[in-house]
N, C-alpha and C positions, 0 to 999 in steps of 0.2 A: 704388720698389720694387724686392724685389731676385728677380732674373731670372737662372736658370740659362743660362749661355752655354759652349758649348766653344771651348776655345783653339786655332785654326788657325792661329796665327800662323806654323809652323814651315813650314806651304805654302808659301809665299810665296818662302822662302829656297830651295828646293828645284830644281835642275837639270831640264830636261825629261825627260831620263831616269829620276829619282827621282820628278817628279811623274808621270810615266806609272805605273811602279810603283805610287807609293801609292793613285792612283788605280783600279787593278784591285784594290787590297787591302782599299779602302772598300768596292767594289761586291761582293766576297765577304762581307765581315761585315753587309752589310745585306740580302744577295739572300734569306734566310730569316728576316729581322729582322720582329718582328709587328707595327712600324711602317709597314713598307714593302708591305703586303699589300691588295692591292684598292683602290689609292687613286687619286684625281683625276690627270689629266693635270698638274696644276699641281705635285706632287710628284716630284723626282728620283728615281728608283729605279734600281736594279743595272744596269740595259741601259743607261742613261743614259750613265752615269760609263764602260760599255765601249765605247760609242761616242766619248764626249769622249775618252778614252784613244787610240782608235783613231786619231782626227781629228788630236790634239795631236803621234803621232807623225808623219804625214804631213807636216804642217806644219813642223814641227822639220826633218827630213829637207831638205826643199825650203828653209829659210831658210839651212842651213850651205852650200847652192850657191850662196849669194849674191842668193837671189830675194827683194827687198825687199818684194813684195806678201806672200809667202808669212810674212815676218819680220814684221808688219804681224798677219797672220792668226793667225799663232802665238801674239802677244800676247793677241788678242783670246781665241782659246781658252782659253790659260789664266786670263783674269779669268772666264772663262764657268764652268768649271771652282772656281775658289774661290766664286763664287756660287752656284751650285747646290750645293756641298759645304757652304757656310754654310744654305740651305733646308733640304737632307737634315737637320743636326743640328738647325735650329729647329722642325723637323715632328716628330722623334723626343720632344722636350722638351715641344711640346705634345699628343703623344700621351700619354706618359709622364704628364702633368700629369693629364690628363683621365681617365687609368685607374688613378689614385693607386698608379701604380708606377713609383719610381724608377730601378729597375733599366732600363728601357726608354730610358733616356737612355743606355746604354752603345752608343757605336757606334765606339769606338777613340780617343776624344780625349779629352783633361782636361776635368773640367767645372770653373766658379769661377762665382762670385753677383757679377753688379753691378749696382748703382746709378744707374737712369737717373731721371733729373732733368731733363735737355734733350736736344734731338737730338742725336746723334751730328756732329761737324763734319765738312763735307763737303769733299773732299780736294782739293787742287790740284795745278797743275802742277807736277813739282820743277825746281828752278832747273838752272843751268848746273853742269859741273865749271868748277872756276876752277884745277885743278891736275892734269898729267894727266903722267906721268913712265913713261918706257920705260927698262929695264932689261937690260942682255944676259943670257942663262942660260949654260949652259957653254959655252966657246970651240968653235966646230965645231958644234955642235946645231944651229942654227937658231932655238933657243929664244929669246924674250924675252918679258919681264913687264909688263903695262900697268897702271899705277896711279893710282886717281885721289882723290880726297878727298870725304868724305861732307858730306851737305847732305840738311836735312830732306826727310822724305817722298820720298828718292829711290827707292823700288822696285827694279827692275830695271836693268842696265847694258847699254848698246847698244853694241859696240866696232867699229868697222870700219874697212877698211885697204885701201890701194890703192899702185900705183907711179906713178901718174897725178892727181895731185890735184886736176887742173884739171877732167878730164873727171869731170863729176858721176855718169855709168852706170857709171864702172868701180869705185867704192866698193862693196865687200861687206861685209856683218855674219857676226862671229865670233858661235856662240853665244852667248846669252843667260847674261849672270852675275848673281850675286846676293850678289858680294862686292866688295870695290874693290880688289882684285889679279886680273889676268885673265892664264891663258898662253898666249901665241901663239906658231907657227913660221912660219918661212919660210923660202926659199932664202937659201944665203948668197951674200955680194957684192952685194946687192940692197938698194937703198934702199925703207923701206917708210912710208909716210905715216898717220897715225893719229888716229881723232878720236872722242869718246866722248858719249855724253847717256844720261840717265837715262829712264824708263817706271815710271809707275804708273795707277792706274785712272784718273785726270783723263785720261791722254792723255802726251806726248813732252816732254820739256823740249829748250831748245836743245843745239846740238852746243857741244861746247868747240872752244879753239882747236885747228890742225892741229899736231903735231909729228912727227918722223921720228926713224928710224934705219937705220942701215947692218949688217947682219948679216954676220959674220965669225966 
């Protein structure tokens, strides 16, 4: 069976700030859209996405200050956004099909047609980063780069840093990344310890081995 489906793959690659902007833009696109007027509570509407954008902003800011609980809640909020954008897009397809008006599927994302013969595969927890490298940036800048290898289903990347690796409570998370190279910055003449793990809709993968660098 051929089913129209919006391509939302680009959303998962956005930083928190860019995703917040995209969610607000999406809310603006559907605010006056015929498919989202006088609908039941099961259909996400513009106000739903406005609230989610505000929530993600709060969780993301807290996570930047090393709050581990907020980092997990931020990830959960991101997943809720992806899910509800998907639901909204599916609703527009059903609404347009019912009214025999393909133009009503236009919610700002490209459409493709997929053939469904089996159930989509269930996501599994991502594997462990087996290669974590630290490379210094320009001398005296305090900048360094964390590079990791790709694994299947890796999703997003969480990088944590500390000066006292044996104190679990001292580990702090950098902003969530969606690529394998992350720019970090610290104080000069200090040794930083780094670890990384992947996260997707199934949960968190295991931490990598700890590596360290002295900034100069």
